[in-house]
C-alpha positions as CSV (number, residue, x, y, z in Angstrom):
1,M,11.5,-1.2,-47.8
2,R,14.8,-1.1,-45.6
3,I,14.9,-2.9,-42.2
4,R,15.2,0.2,-40.6
5,H,11.8,1.6,-41.7
6,W,10.4,-1.8,-40.8
7,A,11.7,-1.3,-37.4
8,T,10.4,2.2,-37.2
9,L,6.8,1.0,-38.2
10,S,7.2,-1.8,-35.8
11,V,7.9,0.9,-32.8
12,I,5.1,3.0,-34.1
13,A,2.6,0.0,-34.1
14,V,3.6,-0.9,-30.3
15,L,3.5,2.7,-29.3
16,F,0.0,3.1,-30.9
17,A,-1.1,-0.4,-29.3
18,F,0.1,1.1,-25.9
19,C,-1.5,4.5,-26.0
20,A,-4.9,3.0,-27.3
21,Y,-4.8,0.8,-24.3
22,L,-4.3,3.9,-22.1
23,A,-6.5,6.1,-23.7
24,F,-9.5,3.9,-23.8
25,P,-11.0,1.7,-21.2
26,G,-8.9,-1.2,-20.0
27,T,-9.2,-4.6,-21.8
28,P,-10.8,-7.1,-19.5
29,G,-7.8,-9.8,-18.7
30,L,-5.0,-7.3,-19.5
31,P,-4.1,-5.4,-16.3
32,L,-1.0,-3.3,-16.5
33,E,0.7,-1.7,-13.5
34,I,3.7,0.4,-13.4
35,A,5.3,2.4,-10.4
36,G,2.1,1.6,-8.4
37,R,-0.1,2.9,-11.0
38,D,-3.0,0.9,-12.4
39,L,-2.5,1.9,-15.9
40,A,-5.7,-0.1,-17.4
41,N,-7.9,2.0,-15.2
42,L,-6.6,5.5,-15.5
43,R,-9.4,8.4,-15.6
44,F,-9.1,11.8,-17.3
45,R,-9.0,14.2,-14.7
46,Q,-11.8,16.9,-15.0
47,G,-11.7,20.6,-14.3
48,L,-14.3,22.3,-12.1
49,D,-16.4,23.2,-15.5
50,L,-16.7,19.8,-16.2
51,Q,-17.2,17.9,-13.0
52,G,-18.4,20.8,-10.7
53,G,-17.1,21.6,-7.3
54,L,-16.4,24.5,-4.9
55,H,-15.7,28.1,-5.8
56,V,-14.9,30.5,-3.1
57,R,-13.8,34.3,-2.9
58,F,-12.3,35.0,0.8
59,E,-11.4,38.5,1.7
60,A,-8.5,39.3,4.3
61,R,-9.8,41.0,7.4
62,P,-7.2,42.0,9.9
63,A,-7.8,42.4,13.5
64,A,-8.7,45.7,15.0
65,G,-5.4,47.7,15.1
66,Q,-3.7,45.8,12.4
67,E,-3.1,46.3,8.9
68,L,-2.4,44.0,5.9
69,R,1.4,44.0,5.1
70,D,3.0,43.5,1.7
71,G,3.6,39.8,1.1
72,D,0.6,38.9,3.6
73,M,-1.7,37.7,0.8
74,E,0.8,35.7,-1.2
75,A,1.6,34.1,2.2
76,V,-1.8,33.2,2.7
77,R,-2.0,31.8,-0.9
78,Q,1.0,29.5,-0.4
79,I,-0.6,28.2,2.9
80,I,-3.7,27.7,1.5
81,E,-2.2,26.0,-1.4
82,N,-0.5,23.7,0.9
83,R,-3.5,22.8,2.7
84,V,-5.5,22.1,-0.4
85,N,-2.6,19.9,-1.8
86,A,-2.8,17.9,1.5
87,L,-6.2,17.2,0.9
88,G,-5.3,15.6,-2.5
89,V,-7.6,17.9,-4.8
90,A,-6.7,17.5,-8.5
91,E,-5.5,20.9,-10.0
92,P,-7.2,23.5,-7.8
93,L,-7.2,27.1,-8.9
94,I,-5.8,29.4,-6.0
95,Q,-5.1,33.0,-6.9
96,V,-4.9,36.5,-5.3
97,E,-7.4,38.9,-6.5
98,G,-6.9,42.6,-6.0
99,A,-5.2,43.8,-2.7
100,N,-7.1,41.7,0.0
101,R,-8.9,38.8,-1.9
102,L,-8.3,35.2,-2.8
103,I,-10.3,33.1,-5.1
104,V,-10.0,29.2,-4.5
105,E,-11.8,26.6,-6.8
106,L,-11.8,23.0,-6.1
107,P,-13.0,20.6,-8.7
108,G,-14.8,17.6,-7.3
109,A,-14.6,18.7,-3.7
110,E,-16.8,16.5,-1.8
111,N,-17.2,18.4,1.4
112,P,-17.5,22.0,0.9
113,D,-18.2,23.0,4.3
114,D,-15.3,21.1,5.6
115,A,-13.0,22.5,3.1
116,I,-14.0,26.2,3.8
117,R,-13.5,25.7,7.5
118,L,-9.8,24.3,6.7
119,F,-9.1,27.4,4.7
120,R,-10.5,30.2,6.9
121,Q,-9.4,29.0,10.1
122,T,-6.2,30.6,11.0
123,G,-4.5,27.6,12.6
124,R,-2.7,29.4,15.4
125,L,-1.4,26.8,17.7
126,L,-0.5,27.9,21.3
127,I,0.8,25.5,24.0
128,L,0.2,27.4,27.4
129,N,0.8,26.7,31.0
130,T,-2.5,27.0,32.9
131,G,-0.8,26.0,36.4
132,S,-3.2,23.6,38.0
133,Q,-6.0,24.5,36.0
134,F,-7.5,21.7,33.5
135,V,-9.5,23.8,30.9
136,P,-12.4,21.9,29.3
137,E,-12.3,21.3,25.6
138,G,-14.0,24.0,23.3
139,I,-13.5,26.9,25.7
140,T,-12.3,30.2,24.1
141,L,-9.2,31.2,26.2
142,E,-7.6,34.4,25.9
143,P,-3.8,33.7,26.7
144,A,-1.6,36.0,28.6
145,P,1.8,36.2,26.9
146,E,3.6,34.5,30.2
147,Q,1.7,31.4,29.6
148,T,2.9,30.7,26.1
149,V,5.4,27.8,26.1
150,L,5.2,26.9,22.3
151,T,3.6,28.3,19.4
152,G,2.9,26.6,16.0
153,R,6.2,28.0,14.6
154,D,8.0,25.6,16.8
155,L,6.6,22.7,15.0
156,A,8.4,20.8,12.3
157,D,5.6,18.3,11.3
158,A,2.0,17.1,12.5
159,R,0.2,14.3,11.5
160,V,-3.0,12.3,12.6
161,G,-2.3,9.0,14.7
162,F,-4.2,6.7,16.9
163,D,-4.2,5.8,20.4
164,E,-4.3,2.2,21.8
165,F,-8.1,2.3,21.6
166,G,-8.4,3.4,18.2
167,A,-9.5,7.0,18.9
168,P,-7.7,9.5,16.5
169,R,-5.4,12.1,18.0
170,I,-2.7,14.4,16.4
171,E,1.2,13.8,16.9
172,F,3.6,16.4,16.3
173,D,7.3,16.9,16.0
174,L,9.2,19.9,17.5
175,R,12.0,21.8,15.7
176,P,15.7,21.1,17.4
177,D,15.8,24.5,19.3
178,A,12.2,24.2,20.4
179,A,12.7,20.6,21.4
180,D,15.5,21.7,23.6
181,R,13.6,24.6,25.3
182,F,10.5,22.3,25.6
183,E,12.2,19.5,27.3
184,A,13.9,21.7,30.0
185,Y,10.5,23.6,30.6
186,T,8.6,20.5,30.9
187,A,11.4,18.8,33.2
188,A,11.0,22.0,35.5
189,H,7.1,22.1,36.0
190,I,6.2,18.4,36.4
191,G,2.5,18.2,37.7
192,E,1.4,21.5,36.0
193,V,-1.1,21.5,33.6
194,L,-0.5,22.3,29.7
195,T,-3.3,23.5,27.7
196,I,-3.3,23.4,23.9
197,T,-5.2,25.8,21.8
198,V,-6.0,26.1,18.0
199,D,-7.1,29.7,17.2
200,D,-7.9,30.3,20.8
201,V,-10.2,27.4,21.3
202,V,-9.1,24.6,23.8
203,V,-8.4,21.2,22.1
204,S,-6.6,19.4,25.0
205,S,-5.7,20.2,28.6
206,A,-3.3,17.6,30.5
207,S,-0.6,17.7,33.4
208,I,2.8,17.1,32.5
209,A,3.8,13.8,33.8
210,A,7.5,13.7,32.5
211,A,10.0,15.7,30.4
212,I,8.9,15.8,26.8
213,R,11.6,16.5,24.2
214,E,11.1,16.0,20.4
215,Q,7.6,14.6,20.2
216,G,4.2,15.4,21.5
217,V,0.6,14.3,21.3
218,I,-2.8,16.3,21.3
219,R,-5.5,14.5,22.4
220,G,-9.2,15.3,22.3
221,S,-12.6,14.6,21.2
222,F,-11.6,14.4,17.6
223,T,-13.2,12.9,14.5
224,P,-10.7,11.6,12.1
225,E,-11.6,14.1,9.8
226,Q,-11.4,16.9,12.5
227,A,-7.9,15.7,13.5
228,R,-6.7,15.6,9.8
229,T,-8.1,19.3,9.4
230,V,-6.1,20.4,12.5
231,A,-2.9,18.4,11.7
232,I,-2.9,20.2,8.1
233,Q,-3.4,23.6,9.7
234,L,-0.5,23.0,12.0
235,R,1.6,21.4,9.5
236,Y,1.6,24.3,7.0
237,G,1.6,27.2,9.6
238,A,-0.9,29.7,10.8
239,L,-2.4,32.4,8.4
240,P,-1.1,35.8,8.9
241,V,-4.4,37.3,8.6
242,P,-7.8,35.8,9.1
243,L,-10.1,35.2,6.2
244,E,-13.8,35.7,5.8
245,V,-16.0,34.2,3.1
246,V,-17.6,36.9,0.9
247,E,-18.7,34.3,-2.1
248,N,-19.4,30.8,-1.7
249,L,-20.7,28.6,-4.7
250,T,-21.2,25.0,-5.3
251,V,-20.5,24.6,-9.0
252,R,-22.5,21.9,-10.8
253,P,-21.2,20.3,-14.0
254,T,-24.6,20.6,-15.9
255,L,-23.6,23.4,-18.1
256,G,-20.2,22.1,-18.4
257,R,-21.3,18.8,-19.6
258,A,-23.9,20.2,-22.1
259,S,-20.9,22.3,-23.5
260,L,-18.6,19.4,-23.3
261,E,-21.2,17.4,-25.5
262,A,-21.4,20.3,-27.7
263,S,-17.8,20.6,-28.1
264,L,-17.1,16.9,-28.9
265,R,-19.9,16.8,-31.3
266,A,-18.5,20.1,-33.1
267,G,-14.9,18.4,-32.9
268,V,-16.0,15.0,-34.3
269,V,-18.0,16.6,-37.2
270,G,-15.1,18.9,-37.9
271,A,-12.5,16.3,-37.8
272,V,-14.6,14.2,-40.0
273,L,-15.1,16.9,-42.7
274,V,-11.4,17.6,-42.5
275,L,-10.5,14.0,-43.2
276,I,-13.0,13.8,-46.1
277,F,-11.6,16.7,-47.6
278,M,-7.9,15.4,-47.2
279,V,-8.9,12.3,-48.9
280,V,-10.6,13.8,-52.0
281,V,-7.9,16.4,-52.7
282,Y,-4.7,14.4,-51.6
283,R,-5.9,10.8,-52.1
284,L,-3.7,8.3,-51.0
285,P,-1.9,10.7,-48.8
286,G,-5.1,12.0,-47.3
287,V,-5.7,8.4,-46.2
288,V,-2.2,8.2,-44.7
289,A,-2.9,11.6,-42.9
290,A,-6.3,10.0,-41.4
291,A,-4.3,6.9,-40.2
292,A,-1.7,9.4,-38.5
293,L,-4.5,11.4,-37.0
294,V,-5.9,8.5,-35.2
295,V,-2.2,7.5,-33.9
296,Y,-1.8,11.1,-32.9
297,A,-5.3,11.2,-30.7
298,C,-4.3,8.0,-29.1
299,I,-0.9,9.4,-28.0
300,V,-2.4,12.8,-27.0
301,F,-5.2,11.0,-24.9
302,A,-2.8,8.8,-23.2
303,V,-0.6,11.6,-22.4
304,F,-3.3,13.5,-20.8
305,K,-4.0,10.5,-18.5
306,L,-0.3,9.7,-17.8
307,V,0.8,13.4,-16.8
308,P,-2.1,13.9,-15.8
309,V,-3.7,16.8,-17.4
310,T,-6.8,18.4,-15.9
311,L,-9.5,18.8,-18.8
312,T,-11.5,21.9,-18.9
313,L,-13.7,23.4,-21.8
314,S,-10.7,25.6,-22.5
315,G,-8.3,22.7,-22.4
316,L,-10.4,20.8,-24.8
317,A,-10.3,24.0,-27.1
318,G,-6.5,23.5,-27.1
319,F,-6.6,20.2,-28.0
320,I,-8.9,20.6,-30.8
321,L,-6.9,23.5,-32.1
322,S,-3.8,21.2,-31.8
323,V,-5.5,18.8,-34.5
324,G,-5.8,21.7,-37.1
325,V,-2.1,22.1,-36.3
326,A,-1.4,18.3,-36.9
327,V,-3.4,18.3,-40.4
328,D,-1.8,21.4,-41.2
329,A,1.7,19.7,-41.0
330,N,0.4,17.1,-43.3
331,I,-1.0,19.5,-45.9
332,L,2.4,21.3,-46.2
333,I,4.2,17.9,-46.8
334,F,1.8,16.6,-49.4
335,E,1.6,20.0,-51.4
336,R,5.7,20.1,-51.4
337,T,5.4,16.2,-52.7
338,R,3.0,17.4,-55.3
339,E,5.5,20.1,-56.4
340,E,8.3,17.6,-56.7
341,L,6.2,15.2,-58.8
342,R,5.2,18.0,-61.1
343,A,8.8,18.9,-61.4
344,G,9.4,15.5,-62.8
345,R,11.0,13.7,-59.9
346,V,10.1,9.9,-59.2
347,L,7.5,9.2,-56.8
348,R,10.1,8.0,-53.9
349,G,12.4,10.9,-54.0
350,A,9.3,13.3,-54.1
351,V,8.1,12.0,-51.0
352,E,11.5,12.1,-49.3
353,S,12.0,15.5,-50.7
354,G,8.4,16.9,-49.9
355,F,9.2,15.8,-46.4
356,N,12.5,17.6,-46.4
357,R,11.4,20.8,-47.8
358,A,8.4,21.0,-45.5
359,W,10.1,20.3,-42.2
360,P,11.7,23.7,-41.6
361,S,8.3,25.5,-42.2
362,I,6.7,22.8,-39.8
363,R,9.3,23.3,-37.2
364,D,9.4,26.9,-37.0
365,S,5.8,27.3,-37.0
366,N,5.4,25.0,-34.1
367,I,8.1,26.4,-32.1
368,S,6.3,29.7,-32.3
369,T,3.2,28.0,-31.0
370,L,5.2,26.4,-28.1
371,I,6.7,29.8,-27.1
372,I,2.9,31.2,-27.2
373,C,2.1,28.3,-24.9
374,A,4.7,29.1,-22.4
375,V,3.8,32.6,-22.2
376,L,0.2,31.7,-21.6
377,F,1.2,29.3,-19.1
378,G,3.7,31.6,-17.3
379,L,1.5,34.7,-17.1
380,G,-1.9,33.3,-17.2
381,S,-3.9,30.9,-14.5
382,G,-6.8,28.5,-14.5
383,G,-8.1,27.9,-17.6
384,V,-5.6,29.8,-19.7
385,R,-3.0,27.5,-18.2
386,G,-5.1,24.5,-19.1
387,F,-5.6,25.8,-22.8
388,A,-1.6,26.4,-23.0
389,I,-0.6,22.9,-21.7
390,T,-3.1,20.8,-23.9
391,L,-2.1,23.1,-27.1
392,A,1.5,22.4,-26.3
393,I,1.2,18.9,-25.6
394,G,-0.9,18.4,-29.0
395,V,1.8,20.4,-31.0
396,V,4.7,18.3,-29.8
397,V,2.7,15.0,-30.5
398,S,1.7,16.5,-34.0
399,M,5.6,17.0,-35.0
400,F,6.0,13.4,-34.4
401,S,2.9,12.2,-36.2
402,A,3.6,14.3,-39.3
403,I,7.4,13.6,-39.4
404,T,7.3,10.0,-38.3
405,V,3.9,8.4,-38.6
406,S,3.1,9.9,-42.0
407,R,6.5,9.6,-43.4
408,N,6.9,5.9,-42.6
409,L,3.4,5.1,-43.7
410,L,4.0,6.9,-47.0
411,R,7.2,5.2,-47.5
412,L,5.4,1.7,-47.0
413,A,2.8,3.0,-49.6
414,V,5.3,3.6,-52.5
415,S,7.1,0.5,-51.7
416,W,4.0,-1.4,-53.2
417,P,3.9,-1.4,-57.0
418,R,-0.2,-1.2,-56.9
419,L,0.2,2.0,-54.5
420,A,3.4,3.6,-56.1
421,R,1.2,5.6,-58.7
422,P,1.6,9.2,-59.0
423,R,-2.1,9.6,-59.8
424,L,-2.7,8.3,-56.4
425,F,-1.2,11.3,-55.1
426,G,-3.1,13.7,-57.0
427,A,-0.2,14.5,-59.6
428,G,-1.5,13.5,-62.8
429,A,0.0,11.0,-65.5
430,A,2.7,13.0,-66.5
431,A,4.7,12.3,-63.2
432,R,6.7,9.4,-63.0
433,A,6.2,6.5,-60.5
434,E,10.0,5.2,-60.6
435,T,12.8,5.2,-62.8
């Protein structure tokens, strides 16, 4: 073989070793960390149907005298999505249902009650001047318009901090125009009391000791989790309409895992039967297809971990379908190679011509599949998107596997005299091995 082919095989071997290292549990003594990610211990990200979690359906219920306006539900969806992302939940599903409902699914949610409180609370912040009156925490306060000094819209950011005694507090930054107003106001009202409310519930009340400009602090009887919840609500703004829970389900993974085990068994049995068929019908090329399929699976699993892709039952269905696509590409190649051998071409030329003739069909069919995946991802949601992503990744990797891995392995096979025999390719004795 030429040096270029050996170089390609070497690259494939290194890629296979790296992807196998990622796809399967890390090897002791071989840690690997890139960009702060521990690649040796990456885990597959599982969806709601596999690991369980929280499924909540909310309904928007405007206050008396108010109506739901166009765009309110989309604004609610965006704010809830931002709050969920701040929680670090993997691949949540957040979608509007009908005119006034919102569905939220959180795979692996550990504290469902806290999550629901975070979503349904409007998060409306008011900083009020209560004169000389300190208002106790937890009291519901209905403010008069003239009392309002600042609202949540004046905040640029909010985060959890800790005072000198280690007690949690909420630190916030003001927008430039609000900072100017707040500085002028606090400078003119030193000694008066500012009371901070979230959803009309008092969380802090303190006197003004000096002018305050760009930054402020909300102190109260917060636990770290409560402070984090309030900070997330303030950071991403108030909901334009209150939400009420109409359905709350804690999804357990029992059904998903049972289905997963059945799907995996079916996938393994199907793959073994297909590989046996390939070896019996195509002989040596069938063995090459089996080796290429192992490389293909390792690459796909490694990509699933690196991206990362959230695996659901529908996503696994997309992966299993892509295995069929990968095998189908090899069948096209091997059939074209057989046709060339029966036409009297020598073995090496038949292999090259078989790949060249099969490539346009493989390319066009896979591009069509990728277009369908793009449509499913763009117009679908939840499991439909998961199916589209895993299928698309599988299709792209299958093209690499068929055209690069299978091709170079067959080139290696025909370079060995003992393997360069047309009958090992199922072509019969009439075909020629070499000129």
